[in-house]
N, CA, C and O atoms as a Maestro MAE file, in Angstrom:
{
 s_m_m2io_version
 :::
 2.0.0
}

f_m_ct {
 s_m_title
 :::
 protein
 m_atom[276] {
  # First column is atom index #
  i_m_mmod_type
  r_m_x_coord
  r_m_y_coord
  r_m_z_coord
  i_m_residue_number
  s_m_chain_name
  s_m_pdb_residue_name
  s_m_pdb_atom_name
  i_m_atomic_number
  :::
  1 25 87.382 121.087 117.194 1 A "MET " " N  " 7
  2 3 88.598 121.578 116.298 1 A "MET " " CA " 6
  3 2 89.651 122.174 117.416 1 A "MET " " C  " 6
  4 15 90.853 121.908 117.400 1 A "MET " " O  " 8
  5 25 89.067 122.950 118.308 2 A "ALA " " N  " 7
  6 3 89.995 123.538 119.322 2 A "ALA " " CA " 6
  7 2 90.741 122.489 120.185 2 A "ALA " " C  " 6
  8 15 91.888 122.704 120.578 2 A "ALA " " O  " 8
  9 25 90.148 121.487 120.437 3 A "MET " " N  " 7
  10 3 90.685 120.390 121.310 3 A "MET " " CA " 6
  11 2 91.965 119.722 120.409 3 A "MET " " C  " 6
  12 15 93.107 119.578 120.846 3 A "MET " " O  " 8
  13 25 91.536 119.377 119.152 4 A "LEU " " N  " 7
  14 3 92.640 118.909 118.318 4 A "LEU " " CA " 6
  15 2 93.757 119.738 118.129 4 A "LEU " " C  " 6
  16 15 94.876 119.228 118.073 4 A "LEU " " O  " 8
  17 25 93.582 121.100 118.011 5 A "ARG " " N  " 7
  18 3 94.649 122.094 117.942 5 A "ARG " " CA " 6
  19 2 95.333 122.110 119.158 5 A "ARG " " C  " 6
  20 15 96.555 122.237 119.067 5 A "ARG " " O  " 8
  21 25 94.808 122.004 120.368 6 A "MET " " N  " 7
  22 3 95.526 121.918 121.669 6 A "MET " " CA " 6
  23 2 96.419 120.681 121.676 6 A "MET " " C  " 6
  24 15 97.514 120.698 122.239 6 A "MET " " O  " 8
  25 25 95.968 119.667 121.080 7 A "LEU " " N  " 7
  26 3 96.800 118.342 121.049 7 A "LEU " " CA " 6
  27 2 97.704 118.353 119.938 7 A "LEU " " C  " 6
  28 15 98.288 117.302 119.673 7 A "LEU " " O  " 8
  29 25 97.934 119.498 119.167 8 A "ALA " " N  " 7
  30 3 98.919 119.707 118.238 8 A "ALA " " CA " 6
  31 2 98.640 118.722 116.999 8 A "ALA " " C  " 6
  32 15 99.545 118.142 116.400 8 A "ALA " " O  " 8
  33 25 97.481 118.622 116.736 9 A "ARG " " N  " 7
  34 3 97.042 117.654 115.613 9 A "ARG " " CA " 6
  35 2 96.732 118.665 114.367 9 A "ARG " " C  " 6
  36 15 96.208 119.764 114.551 9 A "ARG " " O  " 8
  37 25 97.092 118.201 113.146 10 A "ASP " " N  " 7
  38 3 96.836 118.920 111.920 10 A "ASP " " CA " 6
  39 2 95.282 118.921 111.692 10 A "ASP " " C  " 6
  40 15 94.662 117.933 112.084 10 A "ASP " " O  " 8
  41 25 94.644 119.890 111.128 11 A "LEU " " N  " 7
  42 3 93.356 120.053 110.959 11 A "LEU " " CA " 6
  43 2 92.998 120.257 109.374 11 A "LEU " " C  " 6
  44 15 93.414 121.215 108.723 11 A "LEU " " O  " 8
  45 25 92.223 119.289 108.885 12 A "HIS " " N  " 7
  46 3 91.817 119.299 107.558 12 A "HIS " " CA " 6
  47 2 90.587 120.436 107.571 12 A "HIS " " C  " 6
  48 15 90.105 120.902 108.603 12 A "HIS " " O  " 8
  49 25 90.215 120.755 106.322 13 A "SER " " N  " 7
  50 3 89.155 121.776 106.167 13 A "SER " " CA " 6
  51 2 87.807 121.186 106.846 13 A "SER " " C  " 6
  52 15 87.605 119.978 106.970 13 A "SER " " O  " 8
  53 25 86.961 122.144 107.246 14 A "ASN " " N  " 7
  54 3 85.498 121.786 107.626 14 A "ASN " " CA " 6
  55 2 84.588 122.663 106.941 14 A "ASN " " C  " 6
  56 15 83.737 122.180 106.194 14 A "ASN " " O  " 8
  57 25 84.687 123.962 107.129 15 A "TYR " " N  " 7
  58 3 83.898 124.874 106.500 15 A "TYR " " CA " 6
  59 2 84.779 125.750 105.533 15 A "TYR " " C  " 6
  60 15 84.209 126.733 105.059 15 A "TYR " " O  " 8
  61 25 85.849 125.572 105.239 16 A "GLY " " N  " 7
  62 3 86.828 126.222 104.542 16 A "GLY " " CA " 6
  63 2 88.237 125.967 104.922 16 A "GLY " " C  " 6
  64 15 88.521 125.073 105.719 16 A "GLY " " O  " 8
  65 25 89.143 126.745 104.361 17 A "PRO " " N  " 7
  66 3 90.570 126.506 104.707 17 A "PRO " " CA " 6
  67 2 90.945 126.561 106.282 17 A "PRO " " C  " 6
  68 15 90.222 127.176 107.066 17 A "PRO " " O  " 8
  69 25 92.097 125.894 106.695 18 A "THR " " N  " 7
  70 3 92.534 126.050 107.994 18 A "THR " " CA " 6
  71 2 93.935 126.500 107.934 18 A "THR " " C  " 6
  72 15 94.489 126.615 106.841 18 A "THR " " O  " 8
  73 25 94.542 126.762 109.034 19 A "ALA " " N  " 7
  74 3 95.983 127.130 108.991 19 A "ALA " " CA " 6
  75 2 96.854 126.023 108.425 19 A "ALA " " C  " 6
  76 15 97.933 126.290 107.897 19 A "ALA " " O  " 8
  77 25 96.382 124.746 108.534 20 A "ASP " " N  " 7
  78 3 97.083 123.597 108.048 20 A "ASP " " CA " 6
  79 2 96.972 123.452 106.597 20 A "ASP " " C  " 6
  80 15 97.868 122.927 105.936 20 A "ASP " " O  " 8
  81 25 95.777 123.953 106.036 21 A "THR " " N  " 7
  82 3 95.583 123.817 104.544 21 A "THR " " CA " 6
  83 2 96.033 124.981 103.684 21 A "THR " " C  " 6
  84 15 95.822 124.964 102.471 21 A "THR " " O  " 8
  85 25 96.665 126.016 104.295 22 A "GLY " " N  " 7
  86 3 97.093 127.068 103.478 22 A "GLY " " CA " 6
  87 2 96.852 128.448 104.129 22 A "GLY " " C  " 6
  88 15 97.451 129.399 103.626 22 A "GLY " " O  " 8
  89 25 96.123 128.649 105.085 23 A "GLY " " N  " 7
  90 3 95.899 129.839 105.698 23 A "GLY " " CA " 6
  91 2 94.391 130.418 105.373 23 A "GLY " " C  " 6
  92 15 93.371 129.731 105.439 23 A "GLY " " O  " 8
  93 25 94.438 131.715 105.034 24 A "LEU " " N  " 7
  94 3 93.099 132.433 104.730 24 A "LEU " " CA " 6
  95 2 92.640 132.262 103.349 24 A "LEU " " C  " 6
  96 15 93.413 132.042 102.417 24 A "LEU " " O  " 8
  97 25 91.333 132.371 103.229 25 A "MET " " N  " 7
  98 3 90.553 132.301 101.901 25 A "MET " " CA " 6
  99 2 91.134 133.396 100.951 25 A "MET " " C  " 6
  100 15 91.469 133.160 99.790 25 A "MET " " O  " 8
  101 25 91.215 134.556 101.526 26 A "GLN " " N  " 7
  102 3 91.687 135.767 100.718 26 A "GLN " " CA " 6
  103 2 93.142 135.516 100.044 26 A "GLN " " C  " 6
  104 15 93.556 136.154 99.076 26 A "GLN " " O  " 8
  105 25 93.841 134.497 100.701 27 A "ASN " " N  " 7
  106 3 95.150 134.280 100.215 27 A "ASN " " CA " 6
  107 2 95.109 132.989 99.215 27 A "ASN " " C  " 6
  108 15 96.147 132.420 98.875 27 A "ASN " " O  " 8
  109 25 93.943 132.621 98.820 28 A "HIS " " N  " 7
  110 3 93.627 131.528 97.866 28 A "HIS " " CA " 6
  111 2 94.081 130.277 98.453 28 A "HIS " " C  " 6
  112 15 94.603 129.404 97.759 28 A "HIS " " O  " 8
  113 25 93.892 130.149 99.784 29 A "ALA " " N  " 7
  114 3 94.241 128.840 100.488 29 A "ALA " " CA " 6
  115 2 93.141 127.841 100.016 29 A "ALA " " C  " 6
  116 15 91.957 128.150 99.889 29 A "ALA " " O  " 8
  117 25 93.695 126.547 99.759 30 A "PRO " " N  " 7
  118 3 92.641 125.569 99.338 30 A "PRO " " CA " 6
  119 2 91.894 124.997 100.434 30 A "PRO " " C  " 6
  120 15 92.323 125.032 101.587 30 A "PRO " " O  " 8
  121 25 90.792 124.473 100.116 31 A "THR " " N  " 7
  122 3 89.904 123.689 101.084 31 A "THR " " CA " 6
  123 2 90.263 122.215 100.823 31 A "THR " " C  " 6
  124 15 90.106 121.713 99.711 31 A "THR " " O  " 8
  125 25 90.745 121.541 101.869 32 A "ILE " " N  " 7
  126 3 91.272 120.174 101.624 32 A "ILE " " CA " 6
  127 2 90.578 119.338 102.731 32 A "ILE " " C  " 6
  128 15 90.906 119.513 103.905 32 A "ILE " " O  " 8
  129 25 89.612 118.417 102.383 33 A "TYR " " N  " 7
  130 3 89.013 117.528 103.163 33 A "TYR " " CA " 6
  131 2 89.817 116.293 103.424 33 A "TYR " " C  " 6
  132 15 90.581 115.867 102.558 33 A "TYR " " O  " 8
  133 25 89.674 115.688 104.604 34 A "GLY " " N  " 7
  134 3 90.418 114.398 104.852 34 A "GLY " " CA " 6
  135 2 90.158 113.287 103.859 34 A "GLY " " C  " 6
  136 15 91.045 112.558 103.414 34 A "GLY " " O  " 8
  137 25 88.876 113.211 103.546 35 A "TYR " " N  " 7
  138 3 88.461 112.192 102.545 35 A "TYR " " CA " 6
  139 2 87.501 112.779 101.515 35 A "TYR " " C  " 6
  140 15 86.794 113.749 101.791 35 A "TYR " " O  " 8
  141 25 87.483 112.159 100.286 36 A "SER " " N  " 7
  142 3 86.710 112.696 99.254 36 A "SER " " CA " 6
  143 2 85.271 112.187 99.342 36 A "SER " " C  " 6
  144 15 84.385 112.832 98.782 36 A "SER " " O  " 8
  145 25 84.987 111.074 100.010 37 A "SER " " N  " 7
  146 3 83.676 110.477 100.036 37 A "SER " " CA " 6
  147 2 83.324 109.815 101.397 37 A "SER " " C  " 6
  148 15 84.238 109.630 102.201 37 A "SER " " O  " 8
  149 25 82.077 109.454 101.697 38 A "LEU " " N  " 7
  150 3 81.806 108.794 102.979 38 A "LEU " " CA " 6
  151 2 82.454 107.437 102.913 38 A "LEU " " C  " 6
  152 15 82.937 106.955 103.938 38 A "LEU " " O  " 8
  153 25 82.493 106.776 101.737 39 A "ASN " " N  " 7
  154 3 83.046 105.347 101.722 39 A "ASN " " CA " 6
  155 2 84.495 105.449 101.954 39 A "ASN " " C  " 6
  156 15 85.088 104.560 102.564 39 A "ASN " " O  " 8
  157 25 85.154 106.596 101.449 40 A "GLU " " N  " 7
  158 3 86.566 106.635 101.547 40 A "GLU " " CA " 6
  159 2 86.928 106.971 103.038 40 A "GLU " " C  " 6
  160 15 87.974 106.562 103.541 40 A "GLU " " O  " 8
  161 25 86.056 107.699 103.688 41 A "LEU " " N  " 7
  162 3 86.195 108.010 105.188 41 A "LEU " " CA " 6
  163 2 86.138 106.709 105.971 41 A "LEU " " C  " 6
  164 15 87.041 106.382 106.741 41 A "LEU " " O  " 8
  165 25 85.063 105.983 105.756 42 A "PHE " " N  " 7
  166 3 84.860 104.716 106.441 42 A "PHE " " CA " 6
  167 2 86.042 103.693 106.274 42 A "PHE " " C  " 6
  168 15 86.525 103.073 107.222 42 A "PHE " " O  " 8
  169 25 86.443 103.584 105.014 43 A "ASP " " N  " 7
  170 3 87.512 102.625 104.683 43 A "ASP " " CA " 6
  171 2 88.851 103.194 105.260 43 A "ASP " " C  " 6
  172 15 89.632 102.413 105.804 43 A "ASP " " O  " 8
  173 25 89.142 104.510 105.163 44 A "GLY " " N  " 7
  174 3 90.356 105.111 105.653 44 A "GLY " " CA " 6
  175 2 90.556 104.959 107.175 44 A "GLY " " C  " 6
  176 15 91.603 104.552 107.678 44 A "GLY " " O  " 8
  177 25 89.371 105.351 107.914 45 A "GLU " " N  " 7
  178 3 89.449 105.273 109.411 45 A "GLU " " CA " 6
  179 2 89.424 103.921 109.903 45 A "GLU " " C  " 6
  180 15 89.926 103.669 110.999 45 A "GLU " " O  " 8
  181 25 88.826 102.926 109.120 46 A "ALA " " N  " 7
  182 3 88.904 101.506 109.650 46 A "ALA " " CA " 6
  183 2 90.340 100.902 109.551 46 A "ALA " " C  " 6
  184 15 90.693 99.957 110.256 46 A "ALA " " O  " 8
  185 25 91.180 101.533 108.591 47 A "SER " " N  " 7
  186 3 92.559 101.163 108.361 47 A "SER " " CA " 6
  187 2 93.512 101.821 109.198 47 A "SER " " C  " 6
  188 15 94.710 101.554 109.111 47 A "SER " " O  " 8
  189 25 93.030 102.715 110.052 48 A "GLY " " N  " 7
  190 3 94.007 103.580 110.873 48 A "GLY " " CA " 6
  191 2 94.073 104.933 110.576 48 A "GLY " " C  " 6
  192 15 94.941 105.576 111.167 48 A "GLY " " O  " 8
  193 25 93.259 105.579 109.694 49 A "GLY " " N  " 7
  194 3 93.281 106.914 109.315 49 A "GLY " " CA " 6
  195 2 94.196 107.309 108.349 49 A "GLY " " C  " 6
  196 15 95.291 107.775 108.663 49 A "GLY " " O  " 8
  197 25 93.796 107.144 107.063 50 A "ALA " " N  " 7
  198 3 94.668 107.422 105.819 50 A "ALA " " CA " 6
  199 2 94.160 108.698 105.161 50 A "ALA " " C  " 6
  200 15 93.646 108.725 104.043 50 A "ALA " " O  " 8
  201 25 94.359 109.810 105.993 51 A "LYS " " N  " 7
  202 3 93.780 111.074 105.421 51 A "LYS " " CA " 6
  203 2 94.799 111.648 104.428 51 A "LYS " " C  " 6
  204 15 95.943 111.197 104.376 51 A "LYS " " O  " 8
  205 25 94.388 112.615 103.665 52 A "LYS " " N  " 7
  206 3 95.236 113.338 102.606 52 A "LYS " " CA " 6
  207 2 96.255 114.159 103.371 52 A "LYS " " C  " 6
  208 15 95.976 114.715 104.433 52 A "LYS " " O  " 8
  209 25 97.451 114.215 102.793 53 A "PRO " " N  " 7
  210 3 98.523 115.115 103.498 53 A "PRO " " CA " 6
  211 2 98.066 116.558 103.345 53 A "PRO " " C  " 6
  212 15 97.299 116.926 102.456 53 A "PRO " " O  " 8
  213 25 98.627 117.401 104.340 54 A "LEU " " N  " 7
  214 3 98.411 118.823 104.338 54 A "LEU " " CA " 6
  215 2 99.579 119.604 104.050 54 A "LEU " " C  " 6
  216 15 100.661 119.263 104.528 54 A "LEU " " O  " 8
  217 25 99.466 120.704 103.255 55 A "PRO " " N  " 7
  218 3 100.569 121.528 102.956 55 A "PRO " " CA " 6
  219 2 101.133 122.415 103.928 55 A "PRO " " C  " 6
  220 15 102.319 122.736 103.852 55 A "PRO " " O  " 8
  221 25 100.339 122.861 104.887 56 A "GLY " " N  " 7
  222 3 100.747 123.968 105.829 56 A "GLY " " CA " 6
  223 2 100.597 125.249 105.229 56 A "GLY " " C  " 6
  224 15 100.250 125.376 104.054 56 A "GLY " " O  " 8
  225 25 100.866 126.296 106.061 57 A "ALA " " N  " 7
  226 3 100.526 127.645 105.558 57 A "ALA " " CA " 6
  227 2 101.590 128.084 104.706 57 A "ALA " " C  " 6
  228 15 101.354 129.110 104.067 57 A "ALA " " O  " 8
  229 25 102.710 127.541 104.551 58 A "ALA " " N  " 7
  230 3 103.816 128.003 103.668 58 A "ALA " " CA " 6
  231 2 104.131 129.575 103.789 58 A "ALA " " C  " 6
  232 15 104.293 130.281 102.793 58 A "ALA " " O  " 8
  233 25 104.197 130.032 105.050 59 A "GLY " " N  " 7
  234 3 104.590 131.319 105.308 59 A "GLY " " CA " 6
  235 2 103.524 132.450 105.042 59 A "GLY " " C  " 6
  236 15 103.843 133.638 105.093 59 A "GLY " " O  " 8
  237 25 102.226 132.023 104.751 60 A "LYS " " N  " 7
  238 3 101.211 132.982 104.533 60 A "LYS " " CA " 6
  239 2 100.498 133.249 105.828 60 A "LYS " " C  " 6
  240 15 100.521 132.361 106.681 60 A "LYS " " O  " 8
  241 25 99.862 134.385 106.069 61 A "PRO " " N  " 7
  242 3 99.124 134.646 107.238 61 A "PRO " " CA " 6
  243 2 98.059 133.660 107.528 61 A "PRO " " C  " 6
  244 15 97.356 133.268 106.597 61 A "PRO " " O  " 8
  245 25 97.876 133.227 108.717 62 A "VAL " " N  " 7
  246 3 96.751 132.262 108.987 62 A "VAL " " CA " 6
  247 2 95.666 132.954 109.901 62 A "VAL " " C  " 6
  248 15 94.760 132.260 110.361 62 A "VAL " " O  " 8
  249 25 95.731 134.222 110.160 63 A "SER " " N  " 7
  250 3 94.892 134.903 111.095 63 A "SER " " CA " 6
  251 2 94.498 136.268 110.348 63 A "SER " " C  " 6
  252 15 95.280 136.955 109.691 63 A "SER " " O  " 8
  253 25 93.081 136.543 110.582 64 A "GLU " " N  " 7
  254 3 92.698 137.902 110.036 64 A "GLU " " CA " 6
  255 2 93.103 139.156 110.984 64 A "GLU " " C  " 6
  256 15 92.921 140.342 110.710 64 A "GLU " " O  " 8
  257 25 93.691 138.631 112.154 65 A "ARG " " N  " 7
  258 3 94.060 139.613 113.167 65 A "ARG " " CA " 6
  259 2 95.537 139.660 113.466 65 A "ARG " " C  " 6
  260 15 95.979 139.068 114.451 65 A "ARG " " O  " 8
  261 25 96.303 140.333 112.665 66 A "PRO " " N  " 7
  262 3 97.831 140.221 113.005 66 A "PRO " " CA " 6
  263 2 97.968 140.880 114.221 66 A "PRO " " C  " 6
  264 15 97.139 141.666 114.680 66 A "PRO " " O  " 8
  265 25 99.187 140.505 114.825 67 A "ASP " " N  " 7
  266 3 99.754 141.218 116.043 67 A "ASP " " CA " 6
  267 2 99.774 142.788 115.873 67 A "ASP " " C  " 6
  268 15 100.188 143.267 114.817 67 A "ASP " " O  " 8
  269 25 99.387 143.492 116.776 68 A "LYS " " N  " 7
  270 3 99.595 144.870 116.690 68 A "LYS " " CA " 6
  271 2 100.871 145.208 117.537 68 A "LYS " " C  " 6
  272 15 101.142 144.672 118.611 68 A "LYS " " O  " 8
  273 25 101.604 146.150 116.920 69 A "LYS " " N  " 7
  274 3 102.870 146.495 117.635 69 A "LYS " " CA " 6
  275 2 102.921 147.920 117.702 69 A "LYS " " C  " 6
  276 15 103.873 148.478 118.248 69 A "LYS " " O  " 8
  :::
 }
 m_bond[275] {
  # First column is bond index #
  i_m_from
  i_m_to
  i_m_order
  :::
  1 1 2 1
  2 2 3 1
  3 3 4 2
  4 3 5 1
  5 5 6 1
  6 6 7 1
  7 7 8 2
  8 7 9 1
  9 9 10 1
  10 10 11 1
  11 11 12 2
  12 11 13 1
  13 13 14 1
  14 14 15 1
  15 15 16 2
  16 15 17 1
  17 17 18 1
  18 18 19 1
  19 19 20 2
  20 19 21 1
  21 21 22 1
  22 22 23 1
  23 23 24 2
  24 23 25 1
  25 25 26 1
  26 26 27 1
  27 27 28 2
  28 27 29 1
  29 29 30 1
  30 30 31 1
  31 31 32 2
  32 31 33 1
  33 33 34 1
  34 34 35 1
  35 35 36 2
  36 35 37 1
  37 37 38 1
  38 38 39 1
  39 39 40 2
  40 39 41 1
  41 41 42 1
  42 42 43 1
  43 43 44 2
  44 43 45 1
  45 45 46 1
  46 46 47 1
  47 47 48 2
  48 47 49 1
  49 49 50 1
  50 50 51 1
  51 51 52 2
  52 51 53 1
  53 53 54 1
  54 54 55 1
  55 55 56 2
  56 55 57 1
  57 57 58 1
  58 58 59 1
  59 59 60 2
  60 59 61 1
  61 61 62 1
  62 62 63 1
  63 63 64 2
  64 63 65 1
  65 65 66 1
  66 66 67 1
  67 67 68 2
  68 67 69 1
  69 69 70 1
  70 70 71 1
  71 71 72 2
  72 71 73 1
  73 73 74 1
  74 74 75 1
  75 75 76 2
  76 75 77 1
  77 77 78 1
  78 78 79 1
  79 79 80 2
  80 79 81 1
  81 81 82 1
  82 82 83 1
  83 83 84 2
  84 83 85 1
  85 85 86 1
  86 86 87 1
  87 87 88 2
  88 87 89 1
  89 89 90 1
  90 90 91 1
  91 91 92 2
  92 91 93 1
  93 93 94 1
  94 94 95 1
  95 95 96 2
  96 95 97 1
  97 97 98 1
  98 98 99 1
  99 99 100 2
  100 99 101 1
  101 101 102 1
  102 102 103 1
  103 103 104 2
  104 103 105 1
  105 105 106 1
  106 106 107 1
  107 107 108 2
  108 107 109 1
  109 109 110 1
  110 110 111 1
  111 111 112 2
  112 111 113 1
  113 113 114 1
  114 114 115 1
  115 115 116 2
  116 115 117 1
  117 117 118 1
  118 118 119 1
  119 119 120 2
  120 119 121 1
  121 121 122 1
  122 122 123 1
  123 123 124 2
  124 123 125 1
  125 125 126 1
  126 126 127 1
  127 127 128 2
  128 127 129 1
  129 129 130 1
  130 130 131 1
  131 131 132 2
  132 131 133 1
  133 133 134 1
  134 134 135 1
  135 135 136 2
  136 135 137 1
  137 137 138 1
  138 138 139 1
  139 139 140 2
  140 139 141 1
  141 141 142 1
  142 142 143 1
  143 143 144 2
  144 143 145 1
  145 145 146 1
  146 146 147 1
  147 147 148 2
  148 147 149 1
  149 149 150 1
  150 150 151 1
  151 151 152 2
  152 151 153 1
  153 153 154 1
  154 154 155 1
  155 155 156 2
  156 155 157 1
  157 157 158 1
  158 158 159 1
  159 159 160 2
  160 159 161 1
  161 161 162 1
  162 162 163 1
  163 163 164 2
  164 163 165 1
  165 165 166 1
  166 166 167 1
  167 167 168 2
  168 167 169 1
  169 169 170 1
  170 170 171 1
  171 171 172 2
  172 171 173 1
  173 173 174 1
  174 174 175 1
  175 175 176 2
  176 175 177 1
  177 177 178 1
  178 178 179 1
  179 179 180 2
  180 179 181 1
  181 181 182 1
  182 182 183 1
  183 183 184 2
  184 183 185 1
  185 185 186 1
  186 186 187 1
  187 187 188 2
  188 187 189 1
  189 189 190 1
  190 190 191 1
  191 191 192 2
  192 191 193 1
  193 193 194 1
  194 194 195 1
  195 195 196 2
  196 195 197 1
  197 197 198 1
  198 198 199 1
  199 199 200 2
  200 199 201 1
  201 201 202 1
  202 202 203 1
  203 203 204 2
  204 203 205 1
  205 205 206 1
  206 206 207 1
  207 207 208 2
  208 207 209 1
  209 209 210 1
  210 210 211 1
  211 211 212 2
  212 211 213 1
  213 213 214 1
  214 214 215 1
  215 215 216 2
  216 215 217 1
  217 217 218 1
  218 218 219 1
  219 219 220 2
  220 219 221 1
  221 221 222 1
  222 222 223 1
  223 223 224 2
  224 223 225 1
  225 225 226 1
  226 226 227 1
  227 227 228 2
  228 227 229 1
  229 229 230 1
  230 230 231 1
  231 231 232 2
  232 231 233 1
  233 233 234 1
  234 234 235 1
  235 235 236 2
  236 235 237 1
  237 237 238 1
  238 238 239 1
  239 239 240 2
  240 239 241 1
  241 241 242 1
  242 242 243 1
  243 243 244 2
  244 243 245 1
  245 245 246 1
  246 246 247 1
  247 247 248 2
  248 247 249 1
  249 249 250 1
  250 250 251 1
  251 251 252 2
  252 251 253 1
  253 253 254 1
  254 254 255 1
  255 255 256 2
  256 255 257 1
  257 257 258 1
  258 258 259 1
  259 259 260 2
  260 259 261 1
  261 261 262 1
  262 262 263 1
  263 263 264 2
  264 263 265 1
  265 265 266 1
  266 266 267 1
  267 267 268 2
  268 267 269 1
  269 269 270 1
  270 270 271 1
  271 271 272 2
  272 271 273 1
  273 273 274 1
  274 274 275 1
  275 275 276 2
  :::
 }
}
């Protein structure tokens, strides 16, 4: 995931929400997987990667450690 983030790729959920799926769990960010089943994953990747679109953080905090000033 760190390598994908460095390549500026959007990240779907893996163990919970990401910055691209809405931010932090405590802000009720959704968990959005790229595909809903293994068959959908195989078919989607075989056709070039047809993952679900991501909403982004929409202005919500994406880190549990805000900048200290």
